[in-house]
Backbone as a ProteinNet text record, in pm:
[ID]
protein_1_A
[PRIMARY]
MKKLKMIVAASALFLAAGAASADSIAVITSVDGKGIGITKDEIANIYLGNSSTYGDGVQGQPVDHADGAQVRKKFFKTMLDKSEQDFDRHWSTRRFSGRGKPPRQLGSDAEVKQWVSSNPGSIGYINGKSMDKSVKLLLIIP
[TERTIARY]
1148.7	1071.3	1158.5	1248.2	1339.8	1420.2	1471.1	1546.7	1461	1336.9	1249	1226.9	1210.1	1195.8	1315.3	1434.3	1557.6	1572.7	1532.2	1539	1444.3	1321.2	1223.7	1271.4	1325	1374.9	1497.3	1586.9	1701.8	1654.6	1558.9	1501.7	1440.3	1367.1	1300.8	1409.3	1519.9	1622.9	1692.5	1708.6	1769.2	1686.5	1553.2	1464.3	1457	1458.8	1452.4	1578	1693	1817.2	1805.9	1741.8	1723.4	1621.4	1536	1434.1	1481.7	1603.8	1656.8	1671.3	1621.8	1629.7	1656.8	1667.9	1699.1	1587.8	1467.8	1353.8	1345.6	1412.3	1398	1507.7	1480.8	1579.4	1611.5	1742.8	1788.3	1830.1	1772.3	1813	1921.3	2036.6	2154.5	2221.4	2302	2389	2519.3	2612.2	2741.8	2723.1	2810.1	2801	2800	2875.5	2880.1	2764	2683.9	2574.9	2463.6	2402.3	2283.9	2163.8	2046.8	1929.6	1852.8	1804.8	1715.3	1576.9	1498	1354.3	1327.8	1405.7	1377.3	1244.6	1172.2	1042.4	1052.8	955.2	946.6	941.8	864.7	857.7	988.5	1061.7	1192.7	1290.5	1285.9	1372.8	1334.3	1205.9	1158.2	1201.4	1188.4	1223	1373.8	1456.4	1601.8	1631.2	1573.9	1607.3	1549.6	1445.2	1383.6	1440.5	1531.3	1594.7	1506.5	1395	1307.9	1355.6	1446.6	1502.9	1640.3	1725.3	1859.7	1874.2	1768.4	1780.4	1664.9	1691.3	1584.5	1606.1	1503.3	1512.5	1531.6	1627.2	1655.4	1762.2	1746.2	1836.9	1958.8	1952	2064.4	2072.6	2193.8	2212.2	2212.4	2136.7	2130.3	2176.6	2294.9	2350	2320.5	2223.7	2184.9	2280.1	2287.7	2363.9	2265.3	2286.5	2190.8	2259.2	2183.3	2234	2229.1	2296.8	2302.9	2169.7	2142.5	2021.1	2006.2	1881.7	1850	1865.7	1926.8	1944.3	1804.9	1783.8	1661.3	1627.7	1730.6	1709	1666.5	1717.1	1682.1	1535.2	1494	1354.1	1256.8	1287.6	1201.2	1200.9	1319.8	1327.8	1245.5	1257.4	1178.4	1027.6	992.1	846.5	790.7	860	809.9	823.2	938.9	964.3	922.7	934.8	910.1	782.9	725.2	607.3	636.6	758.1	802.2	875.4	873.3	956.8	1095.1	1188.2	1322.1	1313	1228.9	1214.2	1152.3	1052.2	997.2	1101.8	1178.1	1281.2	1386.6	1429.6	1526.7	1468.3	1341	1274.8	1268.8	1237.1	1226.3	1361.9	1471.4	1602.7	1648.1	1605	1640.6	1582.3	1454.6	1388.2	1456.3	1487.5	1552.1	1691	1765.1	1901.9	1891.4	1799.7	1779.9	1746.4	1665.9	1626.8	1724.3	1835.8	1942.4	1908.3	1823.7	1781.9	1845.8	1969.1	2041.3	2087.5	2152.5	2200.4	2145.6	2122.1	2070.1	2171.2	2125.3	2219.5	2323.8	2447.1	2557	2514.9	2545.5	2513.7	2634.1	2613.3	2719.1	2673.4	2766	2734.9	2691.6	2709	2671.4	2644.4	2586.9	2562.8	2697.5	2801.1	2933.7	2986.2	2965.1	3010.4	2926.4	2795.3	2709.8	2750.4	2776	2815.3	2952	3043.1	3174.6	3159.1	3080.7	3058.8	2992.9	2888.7	2815.1	2901.6	2975.6	3058.4	3173	3217.7	3322.8	3282	3151.2	3101.9	2992.4	3027.3	2927.8	2823.4	2697.3	2586.6	2525.1	2594.1	2535.1	2430.1	2340.4	2231.8	2219.2	2197	2190.4	2091.4	2081.4	1995.9	2063.2	2042.8	2103	2007	2033.8	1956.7	1975	1866.8	1869.3	1973.9	2000.6	2096.1	2241.2	2264.9	2396.5	2425.7	2325.1	2342.6	2444.7	2534.5	2634.1	2672.4	2768.1	2802.5	2888.2	2919.6	2994.8	2913.8	2781.9	2688.3	2579.1	2506.7	2396.7	2263.3	2176.7	2044.1	1955.6	1884.4	1788.6	1644.7	1622.9	1486	1489.9	1398.8	1382.6	1257.3	1273.1	1160.6	1131	1018.3	993	973.9
-7796.7	-7837.5	-7902.3	-7986.3	-8052.6	-7949.7	-7846.1	-7740.2	-7668	-7644.8	-7573.1	-7656.6	-7786.8	-7873.1	-7867.3	-7864.8	-7861.6	-7730.6	-7623.3	-7489.6	-7483.8	-7532.9	-7533.2	-7619.8	-7736.4	-7824.4	-7760.1	-7700.5	-7633.5	-7521.5	-7444.2	-7330.3	-7383.7	-7488.9	-7551	-7593.3	-7656.4	-7697.1	-7580.1	-7472.1	-7349.7	-7296.7	-7287.2	-7240.9	-7339.3	-7463.1	-7565.9	-7557.1	-7524.9	-7516.7	-7410.7	-7301.9	-7196.4	-7235.9	-7335	-7375.1	-7480.3	-7528.9	-7631.7	-7567.8	-7637.7	-7591.8	-7707.3	-7672.5	-7778.6	-7883.2	-7849.4	-7942.4	-8027.6	-7987.2	-8059.6	-8162.5	-8248.2	-8352.5	-8318.9	-8319.3	-8298.5	-8430.2	-8470	-8590.1	-8539.3	-8600.3	-8550.5	-8652	-8605	-8689.7	-8611.3	-8666.8	-8596.3	-8476	-8383.1	-8260.4	-8289.1	-8391.9	-8430.2	-8519.9	-8561.5	-8655.5	-8593.5	-8676.9	-8631	-8650.1	-8615.8	-8644.7	-8528.8	-8447.1	-8336.2	-8387.9	-8364.5	-8401.9	-8546.3	-8599.9	-8731.9	-8725	-8832.8	-8837.1	-8916.4	-8893.8	-8971.5	-9119.3	-9162.7	-9308.1	-9359.8	-9283.6	-9332.7	-9348.3	-9250.7	-9263.8	-9386.3	-9407.2	-9521.2	-9648.5	-9663.2	-9783.3	-9810.9	-9708.6	-9729	-9777.6	-9711.5	-9751.7	-9886.5	-9927.4	-10056.8	-10169	-10132.9	-10234.2	-10278.8	-10204.4	-10242.7	-10191.3	-10094.8	-10037	-9983.3	-9975.6	-9916.9	-9791.9	-9744.8	-9626.8	-9528.2	-9405.3	-9300.8	-9203.4	-9121.3	-9025.5	-9092.8	-9046.1	-9101.4	-9210	-9305.2	-9415.7	-9391.3	-9288.3	-9262.9	-9374	-9429.6	-9533.8	-9469.8	-9520.9	-9466.7	-9565.6	-9549.2	-9638.2	-9570.3	-9621.3	-9548.4	-9568.8	-9466.9	-9470	-9425.5	-9481	-9465	-9409.2	-9364.2	-9325.1	-9447.8	-9439.4	-9545.8	-9562.8	-9683.5	-9709.8	-9606.6	-9561.9	-9468.7	-9317.9	-9288.3	-9145.7	-9082.1	-8958.7	-8892.2	-8867.2	-8830.7	-8802.5	-8932.6	-9046.8	-9177.4	-9207.1	-9187	-9214.2	-9131.5	-9000.7	-8909.7	-8948.9	-8978.3	-9016.4	-9139.3	-9242.3	-9366.4	-9342.8	-9262.5	-9238.2	-9158.3	-9053.6	-8962.2	-9020.7	-9077.8	-9122.1	-9269.2	-9353	-9494	-9544.4	-9463.8	-9497.4	-9624.5	-9631.1	-9741.8	-9691.3	-9773.3	-9749.8	-9807.8	-9778.8	-9838.6	-9991.1	-10041	-10186.7	-10246.9	-10182.5	-10233.7	-10239.6	-10129.5	-10125	-10241	-10257.5	-10360.8	-10498.9	-10521.3	-10650.3	-10670.9	-10564.2	-10570.9	-10616.8	-10560.1	-10596.8	-10731.5	-10773.3	-10909	-11010.5	-10991.2	-11080.4	-11085.1	-10965.2	-10957.9	-11019.5	-10998.3	-11055.1	-11208.2	-11258.2	-11400.6	-11468.9	-11404.9	-11463.2	-11433.7	-11368.1	-11344	-11230.9	-11137.7	-11029.3	-10896.8	-10898.7	-10776.1	-10749.2	-10639	-10596.6	-10456.7	-10430.4	-10293.7	-10186.6	-10061.6	-9951.1	-9947	-9903.4	-9885.3	-9781.9	-9813	-9715.5	-9637.9	-9507.2	-9415.4	-9340.1	-9287.1	-9234.5	-9092.5	-9010.5	-8868.2	-8804.4	-8683.4	-8609.3	-8588.6	-8556.6	-8530.7	-8656.4	-8773.9	-8897.6	-8926.6	-8897	-8923.2	-8827.8	-8701	-8606.4	-8647.2	-8690	-8733.5	-8852.5	-8953.1	-9073.8	-9033	-8958.6	-8918.9	-8838.7	-8745.8	-8657.9	-8737.7	-8847.9	-8927.1	-9045.3	-9073.5	-9188.1	-9144	-9111.9	-9069.2	-9179.1	-9136.3	-9227.1	-9265.1	-9224	-9254.8	-9150.4	-9188.7	-9102.4	-9115.2	-9007.9	-9009.4	-8903	-8893.9	-8788	-8741.7	-8612.3	-8547	-8446.8	-8398	-8292.1	-8168.4	-8094.7	-7978.8	-7873.3	-7859.6	-7761.6	-7796.4	-7922.6	-7970.4	-7954.2	-7906.2	-7892.5	-7788	-7818.8	-7722.1	-7756.5	-7687.3	-7699.7	-7825	-7907.2	-8025.5	-8138.9	-8121	-8219.7	-8147.1	-8219.8	-8168.3	-8207.5	-8109.6	-8130.6	-8190.2	-8299.4	-8361.7	-8331.2	-8327.7	-8308.5	-8263	-8175.4	-8133.5	-8200.4	-8263	-8320.8	-8227.1	-8156.7	-8060.8	-8128.2
-372.4	-256.4	-149.4	-193	-94.1	-18.9	-93.4	-27.1	79.9	44	141.7	264.6	248.6	365	453.8	394.9	472.2	545.4	479.1	540.2	659.1	641.9	750.7	864.3	835.3	941.7	1012.7	937.5	1004.9	1089.5	1044.7	1126.3	1255.4	1239.8	1359.8	1459.2	1414.6	1504.3	1570.7	1495.7	1552.7	1663.5	1640.8	1743.2	1859.6	1832.7	1941.5	2027.8	1966	2043	2151.6	2120.2	2214.4	2324.4	2296	2388.2	2492.2	2469.5	2559.8	2700.5	2796.8	2935	3028	3154.8	3255.9	3261.9	3223.9	3230.7	3107	3001.3	2873.4	2853	2755.8	2712.1	2567.8	2536.5	2396.7	2342.6	2230.6	2157.2	2060.6	2060.5	1990.6	1897.3	1809.1	1721.5	1706.6	1631.3	1616.8	1522.4	1535.8	1455.5	1307.8	1266.7	1124.6	1087.7	1187.4	1157.7	1074.8	1001.3	924.7	1016.5	965.2	1045.5	1096.1	1006.6	1049.9	1037.4	1139.7	1136.4	1181.9	1274.7	1330.4	1410.9	1406.8	1479	1604.9	1692	1816.3	1790.6	1691.5	1654.7	1612.2	1531.4	1484.6	1602.5	1696.4	1815	1895.9	1921.3	1994.8	1929.6	1799.8	1729.8	1734.1	1735.4	1746.3	1886.4	1990.5	2129.9	2163.8	2101.6	2132.5	2040.7	1947.7	1865.3	1745.1	1720.7	1610.3	1476.7	1479.9	1357.5	1390.2	1287.4	1308.6	1227.6	1157	1074	1102.2	1063.3	1072.5	954.5	935.5	824.3	692.1	617.2	482.7	490.1	583.6	592.3	680.1	767.3	855.1	957	976.2	1078.8	1218.3	1305.9	1443.6	1545	1599.6	1703.6	1837.1	1915.9	2040.1	2154.8	2236.5	2359.6	2469.9	2589.9	2695.5	2819.6	2918.6	3051.1	3143.7	3250.2	3350.6	3421.8	3472.3	3552.3	3662.1	3678.9	3789.6	3757.3	3646.5	3612	3581.8	3636.9	3614.8	3470	3393.2	3246.3	3176.2	3221.2	3163.1	3190.4	3316.3	3353.8	3275.2	3253.2	3181.9	3030.1	2976.2	2835.4	2807.3	2892.4	2870.6	2882.3	2979.4	3001.4	2883.6	2845.7	2740.2	2599.4	2569.7	2432.2	2405.7	2504.4	2484.2	2553	2640.1	2716.6	2798.4	2854.2	2938.7	3059.1	3163.7	3281.8	3253.2	3341.1	3326.2	3334.8	3426.4	3441.3	3314.5	3256.2	3127.5	3018.7	3009.6	2908.4	2930.1	3049.8	3081.7	3051.7	3085.7	3050.5	2900.5	2828	2681.2	2627.1	2674.3	2621.7	2673.1	2791.5	2836.2	2742.3	2704.7	2614	2477.6	2423	2292.8	2296.7	2401.3	2416.7	2423.6	2508.1	2525.6	2394.2	2314.8	2184.1	2071.6	2103.8	2005.9	1907.8	1947	1862.3	1894.8	1939.8	1963.2	2106.6	2123.5	2254.4	2285.2	2411.8	2446.8	2418.4	2414.5	2395.5	2505.1	2465.9	2564	2665.9	2794.5	2900.1	2941.1	2958.5	3005	3128.6	3202.1	3336.3	3347	3240	3255.8	3118.7	3121.2	2996.9	2925.7	3000.1	2938.8	2867.4	2927.2	2862.5	2739.8	2747	2628.1	2512.4	2545.8	2443.5	2381.3	2463.2	2414.5	2321.3	2363.3	2284	2148.3	2156.9	2035.2	1938.4	1996.8	1907.9	1844.7	1909.8	1859.7	1773.7	1764.7	1692	1591.2	1471.3	1376	1361.1	1349.7	1340.8	1475.4	1581.9	1714.5	1747.4	1836.1	1883.3	2031.4	2098.8	2244.4	2292.2	2421	2484.6	2608.4	2636.6	2750.8	2808.1	2928.1	2984.3	2898.7	2870.8	2789.9	2826.8	2955.7	3003.4	2962.2	2927.2	2889.8	2740.9	2662.1	2519.6	2487.9	2393.2	2347.5	2201.6	2147	2004.7	1975.6	2074.8	2046.7	1985.2	1987.1	1931.3	1852.8	1772.4	1691.1	1755.4	1765.1	1821.8	1715.6	1751.5	1663.8	1707.1	1840.8	1891.3	2036.2	2073	2213.2	2268.6	2386.3	2455.8	2574.3	2570.9	2678.3	2814.4
[MASK]
++++++++++++++++++++++++++++++++++++++++++++++++++++++++++++++++++++++++++++++++++++++++++++++++++++++++++++++++++++++++++++++++++++++++++++++

């Protein structure tokens, strides 16, 4: 049964990879990274600092885009149901109370892919048109 679930999840990722487009966002990890079948809630919890793991205990170290990036605005709205300002306020409160630091911010899809591919366990998001074989697709956000 476990093998069947992995085959189904791998097939879904293969199909989703073809569905990546300029309008979509690809949630990614390193090629060596584990994590097939991550959920929207798991991603939200990692980015909001409520959890550091997803799936079967995979450590997820999030990386973010710079303030004002269109992909960042769409990711926050779709995945976190927050604006950039709400996200920043959330992390200001957490940081002030000593409950962590926000995800590292990078300036472009290329930088996010480079960071994710070089740091096993990291998780990031990029514009779907930037998806390539240097990273592993976890989820497509249409």
